[in-house]
C-alpha positions in Angstrom: 133.4 161.5 46.9 132.7 158.3 46.5 133.0 156.0 42.6 133.1 153.2 40.5 136.4 152.4 38.7 136.6 149.4 36.3 138.2 147.8 33.2 135.7 147.0 31.1 135.4 144.2 27.9 135.1 140.8 29.6 131.5 139.1 29.4 130.1 138.9 33.0 129.7 134.5 33.6 128.2 132.9 36.4 125.2 133.4 39.4 124.0 136.1 40.9 121.3 135.9 44.1 118.8 138.5 44.2 117.8 140.4 47.5 114.4 141.7 48.7 112.3 143.9 46.5 113.4 147.4 48.0 109.8 149.3 46.3 108.1 146.2 48.4 110.2 147.0 51.8 109.5 150.8 51.5 105.5 150.5 51.5 105.6 147.0 54.3 108.4 149.4 56.4 105.6 152.1 56.6 102.8 149.6 57.2 104.6 147.8 60.2 104.0 150.6 62.3 100.1 150.4 62.0 100.3 147.5 65.0 101.3 147.8 68.4 102.5 144.0 68.4 106.1 143.1 67.0 106.4 142.7 63.2 109.3 140.7 62.1 110.5 141.8 58.7 112.7 138.8 56.9 114.7 139.4 53.2 115.1 142.8 53.4 117.7 144.8 51.5 120.5 146.4 53.0 120.5 149.7 50.6 120.8 153.6 51.8 117.0 154.1 51.1 115.6 150.7 53.3 118.0 152.3 56.1 116.7 156.1 56.0 113.1 154.6 56.4 114.2 152.3 59.6 116.1 155.6 61.2 112.8 157.4 60.5 110.5 155.0 62.2 113.0 155.2 65.0 112.9 159.3 65.2 108.7 158.9 65.9 109.4 156.5 68.8 109.3 152.9 67.4 111.5 150.1 68.3 113.5 149.2 65.7 116.1 145.9 66.0 118.0 144.8 63.7 117.7 141.0 64.0 120.6 140.4 60.7 121.4 142.2 57.8 118.4 141.5 56.3 115.8 141.0 59.1 114.0 143.4 61.6 111.9 143.3 64.1 109.6 146.8 64.8 107.0 147.7 67.6 105.6 150.6 67.3 103.5 150.5 70.9 105.6 153.4 72.1 105.1 155.9 69.2 104.6 159.2 70.2 104.9 161.5 67.2 102.9 162.0 64.3 105.8 164.4 62.2 107.9 162.2 60.0 110.8 165.1 58.8 114.5 164.9 59.1 116.8 165.6 56.5 117.3 162.2 55.1 113.7 161.0 54.7 112.7 164.2 52.5 115.4 162.8 50.5 113.6 159.7 49.8 110.4 159.6 47.8 108.6 156.6 49.6 108.3 158.6 52.8 104.9 159.3 51.4 103.9 155.8 52.5 103.5 157.3 56.5 100.5 159.7 55.6 98.6 156.5 54.5 100.2 154.4 57.6 99.7 156.9 60.4 96.8 158.4 58.9 95.1 154.8 59.1 95.9 154.1 62.6 96.3 157.7 64.5 94.5 159.3 62.0 96.6 162.2 61.7 99.9 162.5 60.3 101.9 165.3 59.1 105.1 164.3 56.8 108.1 166.1 54.7 107.3 166.1 51.3 109.3 163.6 49.8 112.6 163.7 47.5 114.5 160.6 45.4 115.8 160.6 42.1 115.2 163.8 39.5 113.7 161.7 36.8 110.8 163.7 36.3 107.3 165.2 37.5 105.9 162.7 40.4 102.9 164.3 42.1 101.4 163.0 45.0 97.8 164.7 44.7 96.7 160.9 43.8 98.1 160.2 47.3 96.0 163.2 48.6 92.9 163.1 46.7 92.2 159.4 48.2 92.6 160.4 51.6 89.9 163.4 51.2 87.6 160.9 49.8 88.3 158.6 53.3 87.5 161.6 55.4 90.8 163.4 56.1 91.6 167.0 55.8 94.5 168.1 54.1 97.3 171.2 54.2 100.2 171.5 52.5 102.5 174.1 55.1 106.3 174.7 55.3 107.2 171.8 52.7 104.7 169.0 55.2 101.6 167.3 54.2 99.3 167.5 57.0 96.3 165.0 57.1 93.7 164.5 60.0 90.4 162.9 60.3 88.1 162.5 63.0 87.2 159.1 61.6 88.3 157.3 58.2 85.0 156.4 56.3 85.3 153.7 53.2 84.8 155.3 49.9 84.7 154.5 46.3 88.2 155.6 45.3 88.7 156.6 41.4 92.3 156.8 40.2 92.6 159.1 37.3 96.2 157.4 36.0 97.8 154.4 37.9 99.9 155.1 40.3 102.1 152.4 42.8 102.8 155.0 45.6 98.9 156.3 46.0 97.5 152.6 45.2 99.7 151.3 48.3 99.1 154.8 50.6 95.2 154.5 49.9 95.4 151.0 50.7 97.0 151.3 54.0 94.9 153.9 55.2 91.4 151.9 53.9 92.6 148.9 55.8 91.5 150.9 59.2 88.8 152.7 57.3 85.1 151.9 58.5 83.3 150.3 55.8 84.2 148.7 52.3 86.7 150.8 50.3 87.1 150.4 46.5 90.1 151.4 44.7 89.1 151.4 40.7 92.0 151.2 38.0 94.9 150.4 40.9 98.5 149.5 40.2 99.2 146.0 39.9 102.9 145.7 40.3 104.1 142.7 42.5 105.1 145.1 45.0 101.5 146.1 45.6 100.6 142.4 46.0 103.3 142.2 48.7 102.2 144.9 50.9 98.6 144.1 50.3 99.7 140.5 51.6 101.7 142.1 54.5 98.7 144.1 55.5 96.5 140.5 55.4 99.0 138.9 57.8 98.3 141.5 60.1 94.9 141.3 60.4 93.7 143.2 57.1 90.9 142.7 54.9 91.9 143.2 51.5 91.3 141.3 47.9 91.9 141.8 44.4 95.4 142.9 44.8 97.6 142.3 41.6 94.5 143.7 39.3 92.9 146.8 38.7 89.8 146.6 41.3 91.3 146.2 45.3 88.5 145.8 47.6 89.3 146.8 51.1 87.2 146.0 54.4 88.7 147.8 57.3 89.4 146.0 60.8 89.3 147.8 63.8 93.1 147.1 64.3 95.9 145.1 63.2 98.4 142.7 65.0 101.8 141.3 64.5 103.4 139.5 61.7 106.6 137.6 60.7 107.0 138.2 57.1 109.7 137.6 54.4 109.5 140.5 51.1 109.7 138.6 47.8 112.3 139.4 45.4 113.6 142.4 43.7 112.1 142.4 40.0 114.6 145.3 39.1 117.6 143.9 40.6 117.1 140.9 38.8 116.2 142.8 35.6 119.3 144.8 35.8 121.9 141.3 36.0 119.6 139.8 33.2 120.7 143.0 31.2 124.1 142.7 32.4 124.7 139.5 30.4 123.0 141.3 27.4 125.1 144.3 27.6 128.6 142.2 28.3 127.6 139.1 26.1 127.8 137.3 29.0 126.1 134.2 30.5 124.6 134.7 34.2 121.8 132.6 36.2 119.9 135.3 38.5 118.9 133.2 41.2 116.2 133.5 44.2 113.3 135.5 41.7 109.9 134.9 40.8 110.2 134.1 36.7 106.3 135.2 36.5 107.4 139.0 37.9 110.6 139.2 34.9 108.3 138.1 31.6 108.5 141.7 30.0 111.7 141.7 30.8 112.8 138.4 29.1 110.6 138.3 26.3 112.4 141.5 25.3 115.6 140.3 25.8 114.8 137.0 23.7 113.4 139.7 21.0 117.1 140.6 20.8 118.3 137.2 20.4 119.4 136.2 23.8 118.7 132.5 25.1 116.5 132.9 28.4 115.9 129.8 29.8 113.6 129.8 32.7 113.4 127.3 36.1 111.4 127.5 39.3 113.1 130.8 40.8 115.5 131.2 38.5 116.3 132.9 34.8 119.6 131.9 32.8 120.4 134.7 30.0 122.7 133.5 27.7 123.9 136.6 25.0 125.0 136.3 21.8 127.5 137.9 19.6 124.6 139.5 17.0 122.0 140.3 19.3 119.3 142.3 17.2 117.4 145.9 17.7 114.0 146.0 19.2 111.6 148.5 20.4 110.3 149.1 23.7 107.3 151.3 25.6 107.3 151.4 29.4 104.0 150.7 30.6 102.3 150.3 34.0 102.9 146.4 35.2 102.7 143.8 33.1 104.4 146.1 31.0 107.9 147.1 30.1 109.2 148.5 33.6 110.2 151.9 33.7 112.6 151.2 36.3 114.3 149.1 33.4 114.3 151.6 30.8 117.9 152.4 31.2 119.2 149.2 31.4 117.9 147.6 28.3 117.9 150.8 26.4 122.2 150.0 27.2 121.8 146.7 25.8 120.1 148.1 22.7 123.0 150.7 22.1 125.0 147.3 21.2 122.9 145.5 19.0 122.2 145.5 15.3 120.1 147.8 14.2 117.6 150.6 14.9 115.6 150.5 18.0 112.9 152.8 19.3 112.6 153.0 23.3 109.1 154.8 24.4 109.2 156.1 28.1 105.2 156.7 28.8 105.9 157.0 33.1 108.4 159.6 33.5 109.5 162.7 31.4 113.0 162.8 32.6 114.3 159.6 32.3 116.4 160.0 29.2 119.3 161.7 30.9 121.6 159.5 31.0 122.2 159.5 27.1 124.3 162.1 27.3 126.5 160.1 29.7 126.2 157.2 27.0 127.2 159.5 24.3 130.8 160.0 25.8 131.0 156.2 25.1 130.1 156.2 21.7 126.6 155.5 21.5 124.3 156.6 18.9 121.3 157.4 20.3 118.6 160.4 19.7 116.3 161.4 22.0 113.1 163.6 21.1 110.4 164.3 23.6 109.7 160.8 25.3 111.1 158.8 22.6 114.4 157.3 22.0 116.3 156.2 18.7 119.0 154.4 19.0 121.3 153.3 16.4 123.2 150.1 17.3 127.5 150.0 17.6 130.0 147.6 17.6 131.8 149.1 20.8 131.6 151.5 23.5 135.1 153.0 24.9 135.9 153.9 28.3 134.8 157.5 29.5 134.7 159.7 32.8 130.8 159.9 33.5 128.4 160.7 36.3 124.8 158.5 37.5 121.9 161.5 37.0 120.0 158.2 38.9 119.7 155.3 40.7 118.6 153.5 37.6 120.2 155.0 35.0 123.7 154.9 37.6 123.3 150.6 37.5 123.1 151.2 33.6 126.2 153.1 32.6 128.3 150.6 35.0 127.2 148.1 33.0 127.7 150.1 29.9 131.3 150.5 31.8 131.8 147.0 32.2 131.3 145.9 28.2 133.5 149.4 26.9 137.1 149.1 25.9 139.9 150.5 28.4 138.6 151.8 31.7 135.3 153.8 32.8 134.6 156.0 36.0 131.1 156.2 37.0 131.2 159.0 39.7 128.1 160.0 42.0 127.0 156.7 43.2 125.5 157.4 46.0 122.2 156.9 43.6 123.0 153.3 43.0 123.8 152.9 47.0 119.9 154.0 47.3 118.5 150.5 45.7 121.1 147.9 44.8 122.9 146.2 47.6 126.6 145.3 47.4 126.3 145.9 43.4 129.9 145.9 43.0 130.5 143.2 44.8 127.9 140.7 43.0 129.8 141.9 39.5 133.1 141.3 40.9 131.5 137.5 41.4 130.5 137.8 38.0 134.3 138.1 36.8 134.0 142.0 36.7 137.4 144.4 37.0 135.4 147.1 39.2 136.2 148.8 42.5 134.4 151.4 44.8 137.1 154.0 45.1 136.9 157.8 47.2 140.6 159.2 46.5 142.7 159.8 43.7 145.8 157.7 45.3 143.1 154.7 45.3 142.3 155.4 41.4 145.7 155.2 40.6 146.5 152.0 42.5 143.6 150.2 40.3 145.1 151.9 37.1 148.1 149.7 37.4 146.4 146.8 38.4 147.4 143.8 36.1 144.3 142.6 34.3 
């Protein structure tokens, strides 16, 4: 079983380049099958979820050509199957995007119910509500969603709660529906805008993405495109928090600073120095960082995917902080792991009381999910002594070359998969 092993206690210092946004890429890859022409996608992150998505696209008959590590050419003219179901696609949440894409183009889809990280209930009823409003019949049988429509017809759709996945899914299907669709209470995240921009580059007519009302004028067909994915807001935020956690000085490059405002604001409240450039942010940590309160909210609020990382930073700040998780109810499972390192965090329901401590000590930990896994690694790099983080398969779902980027910042970390390797690392002179 692969794990990270690290010797902590040194500040992370230097520059790190951020890759393409995983959450945008997943929607864009699904949308790429909605045309029979070539689609070239650049700045694609090389992470497990993306590679599973590409395999699923191949499995339904589309041509997938890797141009290089971060670019792919897709041609879906030979798609012969509307069934998306294999053991891998069931493990990622974004499998549901195939429903909107296939329903839009082929008026029919059969897709396995999604998996992903176990961070709480993430039902797809809003997605299905949207598809039904567009005229589709929906059945759920044998762990699959079956959707079929003779024709898709535009509708006014109000989302009961803000949902990124439902917004993207309905947007894709509505792009090829007859008439003008209105999505109200739409999600506003940067990757919503990116998927909309991609669809527009293929000939769709979508306006209002990034606001809470999206207007979609259906078109008859979509054409090929060449498109570059936006930088990953969460990867960037993770390295910004890495500076705060390890008391380091990190410049995060190739980003859109506007997307990082909620994270920058909280780090500044903690006492970090945050310097913005056109496409970079520098975070300089201070020795006496202060407590602050966090509440996760839909964009432009503080992202739920950054909650474990900022909580880890607050665990080493002076004073008491409150962290309220308003998006996913099971997102504090990592707190038990942090407790092994000497943190003082008490969880009641969706709220964590974080009382800062002076130092952490190394421990053996298990990553419970993607973002919590990254947070535990950063805690290990701040701790005295050696830390092992197991179940790093979760981390690999969403971070490309995580340990390599950390090493470039001065981290003493390795990926190992045997006890012999661990022993070698243990006696390494630092």
